[in-house]
N, C-alpha and C positions, 0 to 999 in steps of 0.2 A: 370469429376471432380465434380459435383453435385451428381452422384450417392456415390460418396466417403465421402462427407458431410453428407448426410442423416442419416446414423447411429448415428452420433453424436448428430444431432437435434434431433432424435427421444430419444436417451439417455437423453439429456438435459431435454426435456419436459416432459418426464415419471419421471423423478426425481427431478423435480422443486421444490417441496415440502420440499424435502430434502436439495436443495441446498440454498433454502430460509431460511430454519430453521438452517442449517449451519451458514449462513452470520449473521442471529440475534444472535445466541449463540457467535460467534467470536466477534461480535461488542460489546457485553455486556462484555465479558472478556478482550478486549483491553481496553474499558473505566475504568474496574476495575483496570486492570494493572497500567493504567496512573495514577489513582486517588492513588493508593497504592505507587506506586515507581516513578511517573512521576517527582518529585523535586529531587530525588536521582540521576536520570539519565540524569537531566538537561533540562527537559521539564518543565519550570517555565514561565508562561506567566502572574502571578499575580503580583500586587504591581505595583507602579507608575515607569513607563520607560519612556524615550525619545520618542517622537512621531513616529520616524523613527524604534523604536526596531521591533514592530511587528504590526500586524491587528487584533489581538485578545484583546478582552477587558480584558478577564481573563480566567483561567484554563478551565471553564465549555465549553466556545466555542473552544478552542484549542483543549481539548480532545475528544469532540464530533465531530469534523472535522476529526481528526485523526482516531478515530473510524469507521466513515463510509467511509472515502476516501482510506483506505488501500487496497482493491481490486484493485482499479484504479493505485496508486502509486506502487505497488509491480511489477506488469507485465511491467510497463514502466521503472521502475529500471532495471528490468531482461534484457530487450531489450537493454537499455542503456549499461548496464556493458557487454553484450554479444557483442555488438558492438565495445566498446573501446578494450575487449579481441582480437577479430577478428583482429582489426588493428593493434595492438600489435605484434600479432605473425605474421602478413603479413608483417609489417616493419622488424622484425628480420629476416625472411627469404629471403626477398630482399636484405637486407645487406650482407648476406652470401653468 
C-alpha cells in the first residue's frame, strides 16, 4: 500500500511550486470573478441584513473566504454528491 502511494507523494513534492502557484492564481481569479459577477449571481453580503442572515460583515470577507476555501469545499461536495448518487442507484436496484 505504501509503495503505491509513494509515487504520488514524490510527484506532489517535486511539483509543489506549481501546485502553490496554481492555487494562488486560481484564488485571484475566483476573487476577481466574485467582485465582477458576485451580485449578479446572488452572492451579495453587503448592506444591512437581519442578524441571522449571514456571518459576513461585507462582500470583502465573504469573497475572500470563498476564494480561499474552494479547494476544501469542492472535494467535500464531490464526495457528498457521489454518496447521494450511489445511494440513489442502490435504491433503484433494490426496488427492481
